[in-house]
N, C-alpha and C positions, 0 to 999 in steps of 0.2 A: 820083391814086393809085388811083382806082377802075378805071381802064383796066388798070393792072398787075395788080390783084386779079382782074379778069375773065380776063386772059390766063393767069394761073397756075391759076385755077379751071377753065378749059377744058382746060388741060394735065392737071390732076388727073383730070378726067372721062375724058379720052382714056386715061390710064395705068390707070385703074380698069378700063376695058374691055380694054386690051391685056394686062395682067398675067395674068389667068386664061386668056386665049386662048393666050398664049405657053406657059403651064404645060401646058395641054391638048394643044397641038400637039407639044411636045417629049416628052410622056409616052408617046406612041405609038412612040417610037423604040426601037431594040433595046437601048439602054443605060439606058433609064428616063428620068425627067424631068431636065431641066437645072436643078438647084437653084441654081446660081450665077447664071444669067441671071434666073431667077424671083425670087430674093431681091433682086437688084439692081433689078429693075423695081418690086418692092413698096417697097423703100426709097426709090426715086425718086418713087413715088406719094406716100408719106408726107411726104417733104421738100417736094414741090410743094404738097401740101395745107397744110403748115405755113406756107409763104410766102404762099399765098392767104389763109389765115385772118388772118395778121398784117397784111397789106396791107389787107384788107377791114375789119378791126377799127379800124385807125388812120386809114383814109380818111375815116371819118365824124367823127373827132375833130380833124382837122387843118384849118387854113385852106386854102382851095382855091388851088392853084397857077395861074399864068396859063394854062398849057397844059390845065388841067382845065376852064376856063370856055368855054362855047360862044361867047361874044362877046369872048373874050380877044384882045388885040392883041400883036404882037411887042414893042412898046415897053413893055408891062406887065412883061416879064421883064428889063428893063434894070437895070443896077446891079451891085454887087459880087456875085460868085457864090461867093466863098469864098477860102481860102488855097491857092495852088498853089505847092509848093516848087520851087526852081530845080533844075538838074541835080545829081545826087549820085552818087558812086562807091560809096557804102556798100552799096546793094542788090546790086551786082555781087559784092562781097566776101562778103556774107552768103550769096548763092546759091552761090558757089564753095566756101565752107566747108561748107555743107550737102551739096553734092555730094561733097566729100571725106569727110564723116562717113558718108554712105550707102555710098560706095565702100569705106571701111575696114571697115564692118560686113559688106559682101558678101564680102570676102576674109579676114575675121576677123583683121585686123591691129590689135590693140588699142593698140599703141604709136602708130599713125597716128590712131586714133580719139581718143586723149587729146590729141594735138597739134591735131587738127582742132577739137575742142570748145573748147580754149583760144583758137585763132584765131577761132572763131565767136563766142565771148564778146566778144572785142575788136571784131569787126566789128559785132555787134549794139549794143554800147555806143557805138561811133562813130556808128552810124545814129541812135540815140536822142538822143545829145547833140550832134548836128551844128549845132543851132540855138542852142546855148549858148556857142559860141566861134567865132572866125573871122569871115569876111566877113558871114555871114548871122545873126549873133548878135542875139538880141532883147533 
């Protein structure tokens, strides 16, 4: 995890240098500074710093992973990696209902919004509870 912390740390330093430079360069234009791009760069800098601090803080408190060790072997990483679910149709229906919700808000069709929220609740419930019934029940 130390490598990841360094990557985000270097990214943060880069963004700390780029953000004021971007503000300075766009300030000379005829329309004034580009506050949208400047604020987006500042928020990206802060998010990158947050991730770097989190990873750096936890890297010292965690056991080393095989890829973190200089003498680590490929076989050291063998074994169960975690639970990987089988295919599922529920994410498709969740995405479709979210798209329908956004569309209904864009065209101000409140009747469609209500229908989409109900369908979205059904889709999210199906995705949450798919491992409690059927073939993949635990």
